[in-house]
N, CA, C and O atoms as a GROMACS GRO file, in nm:
protein
  528
    1GLN      N    1  11.916  17.022   6.411
    1GLN     CA    2  12.008  17.108   6.340
    1GLN      C    3  11.962  17.253   6.355
    1GLN      O    4  11.843  17.283   6.348
    2ILE      N    5  12.057  17.342   6.374
    2ILE     CA    6  12.030  17.485   6.375
    2ILE      C    7  12.089  17.542   6.247
    2ILE      O    8  12.205  17.516   6.214
    3ARG      N    9  12.008  17.620   6.175
    3ARG     CA   10  12.056  17.687   6.054
    3ARG      C   11  12.046  17.837   6.076
    3ARG      O   12  11.944  17.888   6.122
    4VAL      N   13  12.154  17.906   6.042
    4VAL     CA   14  12.157  18.051   6.054
    4VAL      C   15  12.201  18.108   5.920
    4VAL      O   16  12.308  18.075   5.869
    5ARG      N   17  12.117  18.195   5.865
    5ARG     CA   18  12.153  18.265   5.740
    5ARG      C   19  12.178  18.411   5.774
    5ARG      O   20  12.088  18.482   5.818
    6VAL      N   21  12.301  18.455   5.754
    6VAL     CA   22  12.337  18.595   5.775
    6VAL      C   23  12.320  18.664   5.640
    6VAL      O   24  12.390  18.633   5.544
    7ILE      N   25  12.225  18.758   5.634
    7ILE     CA   26  12.190  18.818   5.506
    7ILE      C   27  12.266  18.947   5.480
    7ILE      O   28  12.340  18.958   5.383
    8GLU      N   29  12.249  19.046   5.569
    8GLU     CA   30  12.317  19.174   5.548
    8GLU      C   31  12.323  19.254   5.677
    8GLU      O   32  12.251  19.226   5.773
    9GLY      N   33  12.410  19.353   5.677
    9GLY     CA   34  12.423  19.445   5.789
    9GLY      C   35  12.385  19.585   5.746
    9GLY      O   36  12.389  19.619   5.627
   10ARG      N   37  12.347  19.667   5.844
   10ARG     CA   38  12.314  19.807   5.816
   10ARG      C   39  12.364  19.894   5.930
   10ARG      O   40  12.362  19.855   6.047
   11GLN      N   41  12.408  20.013   5.895
   11GLN     CA   42  12.446  20.116   5.991
   11GLN      C   43  12.549  20.067   6.093
   11GLN      O   44  12.542  20.101   6.211
   12LEU      N   45  12.645  19.986   6.047
   12LEU     CA   46  12.751  19.942   6.137
   12LEU      C   47  12.846  20.060   6.160
   12LEU      O   48  12.889  20.124   6.064
   13PRO      N   49  12.878  20.090   6.286
   13PRO     CA   50  12.962  20.207   6.314
   13PRO      C   51  13.109  20.180   6.278
   13PRO      O   52  13.157  20.067   6.283
   14GLY      N   53  13.178  20.287   6.242
   14GLY     CA   54  13.320  20.277   6.213
   14GLY      C   55  13.353  20.335   6.078
   14GLY      O   56  13.265  20.361   5.996
   15VAL      N   57  13.483  20.356   6.055
   15VAL     CA   58  13.533  20.411   5.929
   15VAL      C   59  13.622  20.307   5.864
   15VAL      O   60  13.708  20.248   5.931
   16ASN      N   61  13.604  20.284   5.736
   16ASN     CA   62  13.684  20.186   5.661
   16ASN      C   63  13.685  20.049   5.729
   16ASN      O   64  13.790  19.986   5.741
   17ILE      N   65  13.569  20.005   5.774
   17ILE     CA   66  13.563  19.875   5.843
   17ILE      C   67  13.552  19.760   5.744
   17ILE      O   68  13.505  19.776   5.631
   18ARG      N   69  13.598  19.646   5.788
   18ARG     CA   70  13.587  19.521   5.712
   18ARG      C   71  13.520  19.419   5.804
   18ARG      O   72  13.588  19.340   5.870
   19PRO      N   73  13.387  19.422   5.810
   19PRO     CA   74  13.316  19.338   5.907
   19PRO      C   75  13.315  19.189   5.872
   19PRO      O   76  13.312  19.150   5.755
   20VAL      N   77  13.317  19.110   5.978
   20VAL     CA   78  13.301  18.966   5.974
   20VAL      C   79  13.196  18.932   6.079
   20VAL      O   80  13.198  18.989   6.189
   21VAL      N   81  13.105  18.840   6.047
   21VAL     CA   82  13.005  18.798   6.144
   21VAL      C   83  13.045  18.661   6.197
   21VAL      O   84  13.072  18.569   6.120
   22LYS      N   85  13.050  18.650   6.330
   22LYS     CA   86  13.078  18.522   6.396
   22LYS      C   87  12.947  18.475   6.459
   22LYS      O   88  12.884  18.548   6.536
   23VAL      N   89  12.906  18.353   6.426
   23VAL     CA   90  12.784  18.294   6.482
   23VAL      C   91  12.826  18.178   6.570
   23VAL      O   92  12.894  18.086   6.525
   24THR      N   93  12.784  18.182   6.697
   24THR     CA   94  12.815  18.075   6.791
   24THR      C   95  12.685  18.012   6.838
   24THR      O   96  12.598  18.080   6.893
   25ALA      N   97  12.672  17.883   6.816
   25ALA     CA   98  12.554  17.807   6.859
   25ALA      C   99  12.598  17.664   6.888
   25ALA      O  100  12.685  17.610   6.819
   26ALA      N  101  12.539  17.605   6.989
   26ALA     CA  102  12.567  17.466   7.026
   26ALA      C  103  12.717  17.441   7.043
   26ALA      O  104  12.767  17.335   7.008
   27GLY      N  105  12.788  17.541   7.098
   27GLY     CA  106  12.930  17.525   7.125
   27GLY      C  107  13.019  17.533   7.003
   27GLY      O  108  13.139  17.506   7.013
   28GLN      N  109  12.963  17.569   6.887
   28GLN     CA  110  13.041  17.579   6.764
   28GLN      C  111  13.038  17.723   6.715
   28GLN      O  112  12.938  17.792   6.732
   29THR      N  113  13.148  17.769   6.655
   29THR     CA  114  13.154  17.904   6.600
   29THR      C  115  13.188  17.898   6.452
   29THR      O  116  13.279  17.825   6.412
   30LYS      N  117  13.114  17.974   6.372
   30LYS     CA  118  13.140  17.983   6.228
   30LYS      C  119  13.149  18.131   6.192
   30LYS      O  120  13.090  18.216   6.259
   31ARG      N  121  13.224  18.161   6.086
   31ARG     CA  122  13.248  18.300   6.044
   31ARG      C  123  13.209  18.321   5.899
   31ARG      O  124  13.221  18.230   5.816
   32THR      N  125  13.162  18.442   5.868
   32THR     CA  126  13.137  18.480   5.730
   32THR      C  127  13.269  18.520   5.665
   32THR      O  128  13.372  18.532   5.732
   33ARG      N  129  13.263  18.542   5.536
   33ARG     CA  130  13.377  18.601   5.467
   33ARG      C  131  13.385  18.749   5.505
   33ARG      O  132  13.286  18.808   5.549
   34ILE      N  133  13.501  18.806   5.487
   34ILE     CA  134  13.522  18.949   5.516
   34ILE      C  135  13.453  19.031   5.408
   34ILE      O  136  13.464  19.001   5.289
   35ARG      N  137  13.383  19.134   5.451
   35ARG     CA  138  13.318  19.228   5.359
   35ARG      C  139  13.372  19.369   5.385
   35ARG      O  140  13.452  19.389   5.476
   36LYS      N  141  13.329  19.465   5.304
   36LYS     CA  142  13.373  19.604   5.321
   36LYS      C  143  13.253  19.692   5.350
   36LYS      O  144  13.143  19.668   5.298
   37GLY      N  145  13.274  19.794   5.433
   37GLY     CA  146  13.175  19.898   5.448
   37GLY      C  147  13.079  19.880   5.565
   37GLY      O  148  13.084  19.782   5.638
   38ASN      N  149  12.991  19.980   5.578
   38ASN     CA  150  12.901  19.988   5.692
   38ASN      C  151  12.767  19.920   5.668
   38ASN      O  152  12.689  19.902   5.762
   39SER      N  153  12.739  19.882   5.543
   39SER     CA  154  12.615  19.811   5.511
   39SER      C  155  12.647  19.692   5.421
   39SER      O  156  12.606  19.688   5.306
   40PRO      N  157  12.721  19.595   5.475
   40PRO     CA  158  12.768  19.483   5.393
   40PRO      C  159  12.659  19.381   5.364
   40PRO      O  160  12.565  19.364   5.441
   41PHE      N  161  12.673  19.313   5.251
   41PHE     CA  162  12.584  19.205   5.211
   41PHE      C  163  12.662  19.074   5.225
   41PHE      O  164  12.768  19.059   5.164
   42PHE      N  165  12.610  18.981   5.306
   42PHE     CA  166  12.681  18.856   5.332
   42PHE      C  167  12.618  18.738   5.258
   42PHE      O  168  12.685  18.670   5.180
   43ASP      N  169  12.490  18.713   5.282
   43ASP     CA  170  12.416  18.600   5.225
   43ASP      C  171  12.492  18.467   5.239
   43ASP      O  172  12.521  18.399   5.141
   44GLU      N  173  12.522  18.432   5.365
   44GLU     CA  174  12.590  18.306   5.395
   44GLU      C  175  12.507  18.228   5.496
   44GLU      O  176  12.450  18.285   5.589
   45THR      N  177  12.499  18.096   5.476
   45THR     CA  178  12.421  18.010   5.564
   45THR      C  179  12.514  17.913   5.635
   45THR      O  180  12.605  17.855   5.575
   46PHE      N  181  12.490  17.898   5.766
   46PHE     CA  182  12.569  17.807   5.848
   46PHE      C  183  12.480  17.698   5.904
   46PHE      O  184  12.365  17.723   5.938
   47PHE      N  185  12.534  17.578   5.914
   47PHE     CA  186  12.463  17.462   5.967
   47PHE      C  187  12.534  17.416   6.093
   47PHE      O  188  12.655  17.392   6.092
   48PHE      N  189  12.459  17.404   6.201
   48PHE     CA  190  12.512  17.356   6.328
   48PHE      C  191  12.440  17.226   6.362
   48PHE      O  192  12.320  17.228   6.393
   49ASN      N  193  12.512  17.115   6.356
   49ASN     CA  194  12.452  16.988   6.394
   49ASN      C  195  12.459  16.973   6.544
   49ASN      O  196  12.566  16.987   6.603
   50VAL      N  197  12.346  16.945   6.605
   50VAL     CA  198  12.339  16.936   6.751
   50VAL      C  199  12.282  16.801   6.790
   50VAL      O  200  12.203  16.740   6.719
   51PHE      N  201  12.326  16.756   6.906
   51PHE     CA  202  12.285  16.624   6.953
   51PHE      C  203  12.221  16.631   7.090
   51PHE      O  204  12.201  16.528   7.154
   52GLU      N  205  12.188  16.753   7.137
   52GLU     CA  206  12.123  16.769   7.266
   52GLU      C  207  11.975  16.737   7.254
   52GLU      O  208  11.919  16.732   7.144
   53SER      N  209  11.913  16.715   7.369
   53SER     CA  210  11.768  16.696   7.370
   53SER      C  211  11.704  16.830   7.334
   53SER      O  212  11.767  16.934   7.350
   54PRO      N  213  11.579  16.829   7.286
   54PRO     CA  214  11.512  16.956   7.256
   54PRO      C  215  11.509  17.052   7.374
   54PRO      O  216  11.525  17.172   7.356
   55ALA      N  217  11.490  17.001   7.495
   55ALA     CA  218  11.486  17.089   7.613
   55ALA      C  219  11.621  17.158   7.633
   55ALA      O  220  11.625  17.278   7.661
   56GLU      N  221  11.730  17.084   7.619
   56GLU     CA  222  11.864  17.143   7.634
   56GLU      C  223  11.892  17.243   7.522
   56GLU      O  224  11.948  17.350   7.545
   57LEU      N  225  11.851  17.206   7.401
   57LEU     CA  226  11.876  17.291   7.286
   57LEU      C  227  11.805  17.425   7.301
   57LEU      O  228  11.862  17.530   7.269
   58PHE      N  229  11.682  17.423   7.348
   58PHE     CA  230  11.605  17.547   7.359
   58PHE      C  231  11.652  17.635   7.474
   58PHE      O  232  11.607  17.749   7.486
   59ASP      N  233  11.741  17.584   7.559
   59ASP     CA  234  11.802  17.667   7.664
   59ASP      C  235  11.941  17.714   7.626
   59ASP      O  236  12.003  17.790   7.702
   60ALA      N  237  11.992  17.671   7.511
   60ALA     CA  238  12.129  17.702   7.471
   60ALA      C  239  12.139  17.846   7.419
   60ALA      O  240  12.050  17.892   7.348
   61PRO      N  241  12.247  17.916   7.453
   61PRO     CA  242  12.264  18.054   7.402
   61PRO      C  243  12.308  18.055   7.256
   61PRO      O  244  12.375  17.963   7.209
   62ILE      N  245  12.270  18.161   7.188
   62ILE     CA  246  12.317  18.188   7.052
   62ILE      C  247  12.377  18.328   7.053
   62ILE      O  248  12.315  18.423   7.102
   63PHE      N  249  12.498  18.340   7.000
   63PHE     CA  250  12.567  18.468   6.991
   63PHE      C  251  12.592  18.498   6.844
   63PHE      O  252  12.643  18.414   6.770
   64ILE      N  253  12.557  18.618   6.803
   64ILE     CA  254  12.588  18.665   6.668
   64ILE      C  255  12.666  18.795   6.687
   64ILE      O  256  12.611  18.896   6.731
   65THR      N  257  12.795  18.790   6.654
   65THR     CA  258  12.886  18.900   6.683
   65THR      C  259  12.945  18.953   6.553
   65THR      O  260  12.988  18.876   6.468
   66VAL      N  261  12.946  19.085   6.538
   66VAL     CA  262  13.011  19.149   6.424
   66VAL      C  263  13.141  19.210   6.473
   66VAL      O  264  13.142  19.289   6.568
   67VAL      N  265  13.251  19.172   6.409
   67VAL     CA  266  13.382  19.226   6.446
   67VAL      C  267  13.447  19.291   6.324
   67VAL      O  268  13.414  19.258   6.210
   68ASP      N  269  13.539  19.382   6.349
   68ASP     CA  270  13.616  19.443   6.241
   68ASP      C  271  13.737  19.353   6.216
   68ASP      O  272  13.822  19.337   6.303
   69SER      N  273  13.743  19.295   6.098
   69SER     CA  274  13.849  19.198   6.067
   69SER      C  275  13.987  19.262   6.063
   69SER      O  276  14.088  19.192   6.068
   70ARG      N  277  13.993  19.395   6.055
   70ARG     CA  278  14.124  19.462   6.054
   70ARG      C  279  14.191  19.452   6.190
   70ARG      O  280  14.312  19.471   6.202
   71SER      N  281  14.111  19.423   6.291
   71SER     CA  282  14.166  19.418   6.426
   71SER      C  283  14.095  19.308   6.503
   71SER      O  284  13.978  19.322   6.538
   72PHE      N  285  14.164  19.199   6.531
   72PHE     CA  286  14.103  19.088   6.605
   72PHE      C  287  14.126  19.100   6.755
   72PHE      O  288  14.119  19.000   6.827
   73ARG      N  289  14.156  19.222   6.803
   73ARG     CA  290  14.166  19.243   6.947
   73ARG      C  291  14.026  19.234   7.008
   73ARG      O  292  13.926  19.235   6.936
   74THR      N  293  14.021  19.223   7.139
   74THR     CA  294  13.894  19.214   7.209
   74THR      C  295  13.806  19.335   7.181
   74THR      O  296  13.684  19.322   7.171
   75ASP      N  297  13.866  19.452   7.169
   75ASP     CA  298  13.787  19.573   7.148
   75ASP      C  299  13.749  19.595   7.002
   75ASP      O  300  13.699  19.702   6.967
   76SER      N  301  13.770  19.494   6.917
   76SER     CA  302  13.733  19.508   6.776
   76SER      C  303  13.586  19.470   6.753
   76SER      O  304  13.539  19.474   6.640
   77VAL      N  305  13.514  19.434   6.859
   77VAL     CA  306  13.373  19.399   6.845
   77VAL      C  307  13.295  19.524   6.806
   77VAL      O  308  13.300  19.626   6.874
   78ILE      N  309  13.223  19.515   6.695
   78ILE     CA  310  13.138  19.627   6.651
   78ILE      C  311  13.005  19.621   6.724
   78ILE      O  312  12.956  19.723   6.773
   79GLY      N  313  12.946  19.503   6.731
   79GLY     CA  314  12.819  19.486   6.800
   79GLY      C  315  12.785  19.339   6.810
   79GLY      O  316  12.840  19.255   6.739
   80GLU      N  317  12.692  19.308   6.900
   80GLU     CA  318  12.658  19.168   6.924
   80GLU      C  319  12.510  19.154   6.956
   80GLU      O  320  12.449  19.240   7.018
   81PHE      N  321  12.455  19.042   6.910
   81PHE     CA  322  12.320  19.001   6.948
   81PHE      C  323  12.337  18.870   7.022
   81PHE      O  324  12.400  18.777   6.970
   82ARG      N  325  12.283  18.861   7.142
   82ARG     CA  326  12.289  18.733   7.214
   82ARG      C  327  12.151  18.699   7.265
   82ARG      O  328  12.074  18.785   7.307
   83HIS      N  329  12.124  18.572   7.261
   83HIS     CA  330  11.994  18.526   7.307
   83HIS      C  331  12.011  18.392   7.376
   83HIS      O  332  12.072  18.300   7.322
   84VAL      N  333  11.957  18.382   7.495
   84VAL     CA  334  11.962  18.256   7.568
   84VAL      C  335  11.823  18.196   7.560
   84VAL      O  336  11.725  18.257   7.602
   85GLY      N  337  11.816  18.075   7.507
   85GLY     CA  338  11.686  18.010   7.488
   85GLY      C  339  11.628  18.049   7.354
   85GLY      O  340  11.644  18.162   7.309
   86LEU      N  341  11.562  17.956   7.292
   86LEU     CA  342  11.512  17.980   7.158
   86LEU      C  343  11.364  18.014   7.159
   86LEU      O  344  11.291  17.975   7.068
   87ASP      N  345  11.318  18.086   7.261
   87ASP     CA  346  11.178  18.122   7.269
   87ASP      C  347  11.142  18.242   7.182
   87ASP      O  348  11.026  18.284   7.183
   88LEU      N  349  11.238  18.298   7.107
   88LEU     CA  350  11.210  18.411   7.021
   88LEU      C  351  11.146  18.368   6.891
   88LEU      O  352  11.104  18.452   6.812
   89PHE      N  353  11.135  18.237   6.868
   89PHE     CA  354  11.086  18.186   6.742
   89PHE      C  355  10.935  18.185   6.735
   89PHE      O  356  10.865  18.187   6.837
   90SER      N  357  10.887  18.184   6.612
   90SER     CA  358  10.747  18.150   6.589
   90SER      C  359  10.727  18.010   6.647
   90SER      O  360  10.801  17.919   6.612
   91PRO      N  361  10.628  17.990   6.735
   91PRO     CA  362  10.617  17.863   6.806
   91PRO      C  363  10.594  17.742   6.718
   91PRO      O  364  10.634  17.631   6.754
   92LEU      N  365  10.531  17.759   6.603
   92LEU     CA  366  10.504  17.643   6.519
   92LEU      C  367  10.623  17.600   6.437
   92LEU      O  368  10.650  17.481   6.423
   93GLU      N  369  10.696  17.698   6.382
   93GLU     CA  370  10.807  17.663   6.294
   93GLU      C  371  10.942  17.662   6.363
   93GLU      O  372  11.040  17.616   6.304
   94HIS      N  373  10.952  17.711   6.487
   94HIS     CA  374  11.080  17.726   6.555
   94HIS      C  375  11.177  17.803   6.466
   94HIS      O  376  11.291  17.762   6.446
   95ALA      N  377  11.129  17.916   6.413
   95ALA     CA  378  11.210  17.991   6.317
   95ALA      C  379  11.172  18.138   6.318
   95ALA      O  380  11.061  18.176   6.357
   96PHE      N  381  11.266  18.219   6.274
   96PHE     CA  382  11.230  18.353   6.228
   96PHE      C  383  11.304  18.378   6.099
   96PHE      O  384  11.420  18.339   6.083
   97LEU      N  385  11.236  18.444   6.007
   97LEU     CA  386  11.288  18.462   5.872
   97LEU      C  387  11.308  18.609   5.842
   97LEU      O  388  11.218  18.690   5.862
   98ARG      N  389  11.427  18.642   5.792
   98ARG     CA  390  11.459  18.777   5.746
   98ARG      C  391  11.422  18.885   5.847
   98ARG      O  392  11.354  18.982   5.815
   99LYS      N  393  11.469  18.866   5.971
   99LYS     CA  394  11.443  18.964   6.078
   99LYS      C  395  11.567  19.049   6.101
   99LYS      O  396  11.680  19.001   6.092
  100TRP      N  397  11.544  19.178   6.130
  100TRP     CA  398  11.654  19.268   6.164
  100TRP      C  399  11.683  19.256   6.313
  100TRP      O  400  11.594  19.277   6.395
  101LEU      N  401  11.806  19.222   6.347
  101LEU     CA  402  11.847  19.212   6.487
  101LEU      C  403  11.924  19.338   6.525
  101LEU      O  404  12.008  19.387   6.450
  102LEU      N  405  11.894  19.389   6.642
  102LEU     CA  406  11.965  19.505   6.695
  102LEU      C  407  12.096  19.458   6.757
  102LEU      O  408  12.097  19.372   6.845
  103LEU      N  409  12.206  19.516   6.711
  103LEU     CA  410  12.336  19.484   6.769
  103LEU      C  411  12.367  19.583   6.880
  103LEU      O  412  12.338  19.702   6.866
  104SER      N  413  12.424  19.534   6.989
  104SER     CA  414  12.459  19.623   7.099
  104SER      C  415  12.601  19.592   7.146
  104SER      O  416  12.661  19.493   7.105
  105ASP      N  417  12.653  19.679   7.232
  105ASP     CA  418  12.785  19.661   7.290
  105ASP      C  419  12.774  19.553   7.397
  105ASP      O  420  12.700  19.571   7.493
  106PRO      N  421  12.846  19.440   7.384
  106PRO     CA  422  12.833  19.332   7.482
  106PRO      C  423  12.881  19.373   7.622
  106PRO      O  424  12.844  19.308   7.720
  107GLU      N  425  12.961  19.478   7.631
  107GLU     CA  426  13.009  19.524   7.761
  107GLU      C  427  12.916  19.627   7.824
  107GLU      O  428  12.919  19.647   7.945
  108ASP      N  429  12.833  19.691   7.741
  108ASP     CA  430  12.747  19.799   7.791
  108ASP      C  431  12.619  19.804   7.707
  108ASP      O  432  12.613  19.874   7.606
  109PHE      N  433  12.517  19.728   7.751
  109PHE     CA  434  12.393  19.719   7.673
  109PHE      C  435  12.317  19.851   7.669
  109PHE      O  436  12.228  19.868   7.585
  110SER      N  437  12.350  19.945   7.757
  110SER     CA  438  12.281  20.074   7.758
  110SER      C  439  12.343  20.173   7.660
  110SER      O  440  12.298  20.287   7.650
  111ALA      N  441  12.447  20.133   7.587
  111ALA     CA  442  12.519  20.223   7.499
  111ALA      C  443  12.445  20.252   7.369
  111ALA      O  444  12.491  20.333   7.289
  112GLY      N  445  12.332  20.188   7.347
  112GLY     CA  446  12.254  20.214   7.226
  112GLY      C  447  12.290  20.120   7.112
  112GLY      O  448  12.373  20.031   7.127
  113ALA      N  449  12.225  20.142   6.998
  113ALA     CA  450  12.240  20.054   6.882
  113ALA      C  451  12.381  20.063   6.824
  113ALA      O  452  12.438  20.171   6.812
  114LYS      N  453  12.433  19.948   6.788
  114LYS     CA  454  12.564  19.938   6.721
  114LYS      C  455  12.545  19.880   6.581
  114LYS      O  456  12.631  19.808   6.530
  115GLY      N  457  12.433  19.911   6.520
  115GLY     CA  458  12.403  19.862   6.387
  115GLY      C  459  12.298  19.752   6.392
  115GLY      O  460  12.247  19.716   6.498
  116TYR      N  461  12.268  19.701   6.274
  116TYR     CA  462  12.162  19.601   6.259
  116TYR      C  463  12.212  19.490   6.167
  116TYR      O  464  12.296  19.513   6.080
  117LEU      N  465  12.158  19.370   6.188
  117LEU     CA  466  12.194  19.255   6.108
  117LEU      C  467  12.067  19.180   6.070
  117LEU      O  468  11.987  19.146   6.156
  118LYS      N  469  12.049  19.156   5.940
  118LYS     CA  470  11.932  19.081   5.893
  118LYS      C  471  11.968  18.934   5.889
  118LYS      O  472  12.067  18.894   5.826
  119VAL      N  473  11.887  18.852   5.958
  119VAL     CA  474  11.920  18.712   5.980
  119VAL      C  475  11.794  18.626   5.968
  119VAL      O  476  11.685  18.669   6.005
  120SER      N  477  11.811  18.505   5.918
  120SER     CA  478  11.709  18.401   5.931
  120SER      C  479  11.770  18.291   6.016
  120SER      O  480  11.888  18.258   6.001
  121LEU      N  481  11.691  18.236   6.107
  121LEU     CA  482  11.742  18.134   6.198
  121LEU      C  483  11.632  18.034   6.226
  121LEU      O  484  11.520  18.073   6.258
  122PHE      N  485  11.663  17.906   6.214
  122PHE     CA  486  11.562  17.807   6.247
  122PHE      C  487  11.625  17.679   6.298
  122PHE      O  488  11.741  17.647   6.271
  123VAL      N  489  11.542  17.606   6.372
  123VAL     CA  490  11.581  17.479   6.431
  123VAL      C  491  11.501  17.370   6.360
  123VAL      O  492  11.379  17.378   6.351
  124LEU      N  493  11.572  17.269   6.311
  124LEU     CA  494  11.507  17.160   6.240
  124LEU      C  495  11.532  17.028   6.313
  124LEU      O  496  11.644  16.997   6.351
  125GLY      N  497  11.426  16.953   6.331
  125GLY     CA  498  11.438  16.818   6.386
  125GLY      C  499  11.442  16.719   6.271
  125GLY      O  500  11.433  16.757   6.155
  126PRO      N  501  11.457  16.591   6.304
  126PRO     CA  502  11.460  16.489   6.199
  126PRO      C  503  11.332  16.494   6.115
  126PRO      O  504  11.221  16.492   6.168
  127GLY      N  505  11.350  16.501   5.983
  127GLY     CA  506  11.237  16.502   5.891
  127GLY      C  507  11.172  16.637   5.871
  127GLY      O  508  11.080  16.649   5.790
  128ASP      N  509  11.217  16.741   5.943
  128ASP     CA  510  11.158  16.874   5.926
  128ASP      C  511  11.204  16.937   5.795
  128ASP      O  512  11.316  16.915   5.750
  129GLU      N  513  11.114  17.014   5.734
  129GLU     CA  514  11.148  17.091   5.615
  129GLU      C  515  11.182  17.234   5.656
  129GLU      O  516  11.118  17.289   5.745
  130ALA      N  517  11.282  17.292   5.593
  130ALA     CA  518  11.318  17.431   5.624
  130ALA      C  519  11.212  17.524   5.564
  130ALA      O  520  11.170  17.505   5.450
  131PRO      N  521  11.169  17.624   5.642
  131PRO     CA  522  11.074  17.721   5.587
  131PRO      C  523  11.140  17.804   5.479
  131PRO      O  524  11.262  17.821   5.478
  132VAL      N  525  11.059  17.856   5.388
  132VAL     CA  526  11.114  17.933   5.275
  132VAL      C  527  11.101  18.081   5.302
  132VAL      O  528  11.142  18.162   5.219
   0.00000   0.00000   0.00000
């Protein structure tokens, strides 16, 4: 199982935005509720049940995308964090807790920061306890 807790955003660009966070993992996408402003507080946890082998799972991409809910066009993406492979975790717990992720433009990674998102993410196998 993959668990993703979206905690809060900071310095999201735009005026009068209503951000929504979309988390895609293991071929599934989940969304937060709509919030207001450039530094929204979400505090929502998503559970992704996966049935791949650990080797396949650790090669799977994870996308965390912030979009402006006022406009669901393609160009409504505020910023995105993407990671292929789960090697960003602490090796013992397969987790990171309350880390700030840098959001960037998925079309132009050299465009600089597009805000930040505080997230906890961990992978749990059968019988594993979630870190606190």
